[in-house]
N, C-alpha and C positions, 0 to 999 in steps of 0.2 A: 630983412634978409629973405630971399626967395630960394625955393628948392629947385634945382635943375633936374631934368629927366633925361635919361639915356635909354633908347629902345631901338629895336630892329624894325626895319621898314619892308622886309621881304617875308620869306617863309621860315625865319629863324636861321641860326648858324651864320649870322652876319659878322661875328667877331666882336661881340659886345664885351666879353671878358678882357680881351687885350686892351680895348679902349678905356674901360673903367680903370684898369691897372695903370695905364699911361696918364689918365687924368687925375689920379688919386692925390698927387702932390698939391693940387689946388683946392682940395676938399678936406673937411674934418670928419665927415661921416659918409659911409656908403650904405644905402638901405635897399634891400630887395623887396619888391612890392607884389609879385604874383608868381604863379607857376609852382613847379615842384621838381622832383628828381628826373623829370622828363627833359629838363634843360641841361645843356652841357656847355659851360663857358671855359674855353681853352685859353691859357696864358702860357707864354714861353719866355723865359729869361735864363741867362747863363747856360744856354743850350739844353735846358730841362723843360719839358712840357708838363703843365699841371692842368687838370680838368676839374672844375667845380660844378656841382649839381644843385646844391642848396645854399651854400655859404656865399655871401656877397664877395665880389671880386676884389674888394679892398683888403681882404684878410692878410695879404702878404706884406702889408705896410703896418708895422708894429704900433705906430703912433696914431693910427686911424681907428675910429669906432665903426663897427659893422653891425647892422640891424636886420634881422629877418622879420618882415612885417606881417600883419594879420592876413594879407591876401595870399600868402604862401600856404601850400599844403606840404607837410613835412613827414617824411618817413624816418623814424628814429634809427632804423638799421642802416639806411643810407648815410644818415648824418654821422653815425659812429664811424663808418668806414672812411668817410671824408675827413673827419677830424684826425683820425689815426694816420692818414696819409699826408697830412699837411707838413709835419715836421716838428713845429713847436709843441711844447707840452700842453696838456689840457689846461693847466693853471695859467699859462701864458695866454692861450686862446680865450679863456673865460674872461680875461680882462679887456678883450677887444671885440667880443661878440655877444650881443643881447638878443633874446628871442621874444616875440610878441606872445603874450598869454592867449591871445585870440586867434593865432594861427591854428589851422585844423591839422589833425594827425591823419596820416595814411595808415590804416590798419593792415595787418597781414591779409585779412579777408578781402580788403579792397583790391589787392593785387590779384587774388584768385578770381574775384568777380570780373575784373578787367579782362582777364584771359577768357572767361566764360562768355562774356558779352561779345567779344571780338570773334571768337570762334563761331558763335551762333549767327553772326552776320554773313558768313560765307563769302560770296563774291562782292558783298557790299562793305567789306572791311575798310576802315579808315586809315589803317596803319598805326594803331596805337603803340606806344612804347611799352605797354603792359606794366607800367609802374604803379598802377592804382590811382592815377590822377583823376580820371573821369568819375569813377565811383566815389572818391573822397569828396569832390566838389558836388556831386549829386546829393550825398548825404548833407553837406553844408547847406545847399539850397533847400533841401527837404527838412531842415531843422533837426537832423538826427546825428550830427557829427560830434566827435570828441575833439577837444582843443588842447593845446600844450598846457594851458593853465590847469586843466583837469588832472594832470599827473600829480599835482600836489594835494589833491583831494584824498582824504583817508579812505574813501570808498571807491577809489579809482578802479581797483580790480573788479568790483561789482559792476561798475559802469561799462568796463571793457567787456566783460562776459555777456552783458545784455546786448551790446552791439554785435559781438561775435555771433551770438545765437540768432539774431535777426538776419545776419548775412548767410549763415549756414542754412537757414530755412530757404532762402532764395536760391542758393547753390544746389539744393536738393532737386531743383527743377532742371538742372543741366547735367549732361553726361561729360563730366570732367574729372580726371584723376588729379589729386593734389595731396601734398603732405603739409598740413597746417603747422605741425610741430616744428618743421624745418624753418618755416618762415618766422614763427614766434620766438625762437631762441635768440636770434640776432636783434629782433624787435625789442624785447624786454631788456636786453643789454643796452640798447640805444636809449631806452626810457631812463635807465639809471644814469646814463651819461648826461642826458638833458638836464637832470637835476643839479648838475655841477655848474650850470650857466645861469646867468640872470634871466629870470622870466618875469615880465612885467607888462603893463599897458603901455606899449611903445608909442601910441598916439600922443600921449601926454609928454613923453620924453622928446619926441621929435619936434613937437611945437614949442617946448621949452628951449630946446637947442637953437631953434630958429630965432626965438626972441632974444637969445644971448648973442646973436650974430654969428653962429656957426654955419659954415657952408656945407650943404647936404646934396649928395648926388643920389637920385633914385634910379635903381638898376632894374630894367625889365628883362624878362625871359621870353623865349620863342620870338615871334615876329608879328607885325601888324596883320599880314595876310593869313595868320592863324588865329586871329581874334574871334571869340565866340559869337560876337554880333556882326562884325564887319569883314571877317575873313571868308574864305571859300567854303561856307557851311554845306554839308556837315563834316567836311574834311579839315577840321579846326581843332584847337585845344579847348580846354574847359574853363578858361579864365579870360579876363580882359587884359590883353597884351598892349593896349594903347595908352596914351598919356593920361586919359581920365582914370585908367586903372591905378595909377599911382595915388590918386586922391582916396579912392576906396580901399586900396591895398595898404595904405600907410596911415590914414586918418588925418589927411591935410586938406585944406580947402583949395578950390581952384584959384582963388586970388593969391595964393602963395607960390604958384608955379612961375618960375623964371624962364630960363632957356629950355628948349626941347631939342635935344641932339638926336638926329635920326641917322642910323647906321645902315649902310647897304654895301653889298659886294659889287665889284666892277662888272660882274655877271650875275646870274641867278642860280640858286640851287633850291631843291625841295626834297624832303625825306617823307616817304609814305605816299598814300594815294591822294588824288585830287587834281584839279586843273592846273596846267602849267603851259601856257600858250607858247612860250619860247623854247621849250625843251628840245634838246638836240639828242636824237637817238642813235646817231651814227658815230663815225670816228672822232668828229669834233667834240661831241659831248664826252666821249671817253677820254679824250686828251685833256679836257678841262678837269675831269674827275681825277686823273692821275697827277697832273701838275699841281692841282690844288689840294691833294690829299682829302678829297671830299667823301669822307665816311663819318657817320654820326658819332659825335663825341660820347653820347649816352648809349646808343644801341650798336654802333659799329656798322650799321647798314650803309650801303653805298647811296650817295645822294644823287638825285636826278639833276642834271646840269643844263643850262641854256644861256642864251644871250640876255643882256639887261633888258628889262621890261619897264619902259617909261610910263605907260598908262597905270600900271600897278604902283610904281614909285610915286607918281603925282597923287594918286588916290591916298596912299599912306601919309604923304606930307599933309594933305588936306585934313584927313581925319585926326591927325595928332597935333596939328598946329606947329609943325617943325620950324625951327628958327635957323638951324645950321645942319649941314650935311657932313658926314664922315664916310669916305670911300675906302673900303677894305679890299685886300688881295689884288691890287692893281698889278702886282708883279706877275700874277698867274697869266695875264694876257700878253706878256712879253713873248714874242716869237710868232704871233699870228700876222700874216700878211695884211689881212683886213679884219676889222672888228665890226660886228653888226649890232645895232640897237633898235629894238622895237619902239616905234614912235606912236603907233595907233593899231587898232584892230579892224579887221574886215569881218563882219558878221552878216550872213544872209546877203552878201553882195554889197553891203553898205559899210563905209568906213566910219568908225566911231572912236572916241577917246575914253568913253566910260566902260567900266567892267560890267559885263552882262550879269543879271541876277541868276540866270539859269546856268548851272555848271555843265549841263549836257549839250549846250549849243556848240557848234563848230566855230572855232576862232582861228582866223588866219592872221598872223602877225604881219604888220606892214613895217618893213625895215628901212633904216638909213644905214649906209655902209661908209665906214671911215677907214682911213689908212692906219695900219698897225705900226708897231715898233718892235725892234729886235734886241734892243740893248738890255743887259742885266741891270736892273734898277735897285737890287736889294741893298746895295751899299750907299745909295744916294740919301742925303739928309737935308738938302735944300731944294725948295720947289723949282727955282730957275734951272737947276741941273738935270731935271727930268727930261726925257726925250720930247721933242717938239710935238710929235703926234700924240703922245699921252696927254700933254697939256691941252691939245686941241680937243681930245676926247673929254677931258674934264670940263673945258669951256662949253662944249656942246651940251653936256648934262646940266650945267649951271643955267644955260640959256633956256633949256626945255623945262626946268623945274622952277626957275626964278629964285633959287637959293644958292648961297656960296657953299662950296666944298672946302671946309677949313682944316680937315685932316685927311691925309692920303697915307695909307698904310702900304709899305713896299716890301714887307716880309713878316714872318711870324714873331720875331723877337720884339720885345717891348721897345727896344731902341730903334727898330725899323719903322719909324713913324715921323712923317713930315707935318709940322704945324705951319699953317699959312697965316 
């Protein structure tokens, strides 16, 4: 049995939560492999919107097992709020959610350090969510982190105080006002809640489940273009958002990867700073933002909007080894007389298909223009019933990428999904 991977191909916010929820009936296990509470996976069913930050998107299916892998960084305070907002009791959720002992903890001082570092950058700010993600991963790489398994250590408080003291020493170099006790109250309450869940070496569990023939879906956070190595550095996240990150973030070998599902929006969005070649800064971009409710699920910040970027999409497909494409939010493009798609870049007067290394170069998008569609597609459930021009748009993307688009989302609800 192979493990399938589902991840974003753009700058995050592609709609991964909805797709995981829709695919859940075909899987036994959903495992989150990287990121932290900077991610926001939105799901909507029965006209109620749910936003998950740390917990895998299969949690709303009682019969499914959900695993938070070792590649995740977890804030206990955020975890506590999320658990309390889900609806089922802690006892119910503890039966369907398992935590990796090797996943690192975000400390209260990590969040304060995040704010200090971001403020210090001035005009060079990257647009951090200020959730402590970067400092937590920095400590992990520097071999100074605390892990979930450590909370079971009788000397945990001593370990915590040592880490806190080290962080406070760093913070003494910054002019930043903060209230550590305010952060710590909810954090320690979250630590106590974590102890009610199974904490184990989930790499053994996942590989044993595979050997038993269980079907596992690995869920990524953020998007390929925010990957630490292959994204638009330094305007990236602090973890590996690509398919190889599922191996290191869950403890599975590359030979056990099956399908790689790549999710993208029918247009592009980005939160925070960094290059965005197809960004629309006038009324068209504002219209996309309003129609698509493009505001960050974690921060509430307005997302930058633009036309679909095929050079970036092809790059993400290549890096991840994508086997199937899922297109989200196609309903948002309804009503545009024409729809534009960036097919290549013009840099220093030369046309190229590759993404430049230097974020500071001027990129002029080269566009193809397609006829739009005006029909309301949110109630359509069969592919042949979609407007002809939307089907042409899908066919154009398939020709340009060489991959089939096997899911088309036509609305926010879990049922507004067309499987081809």
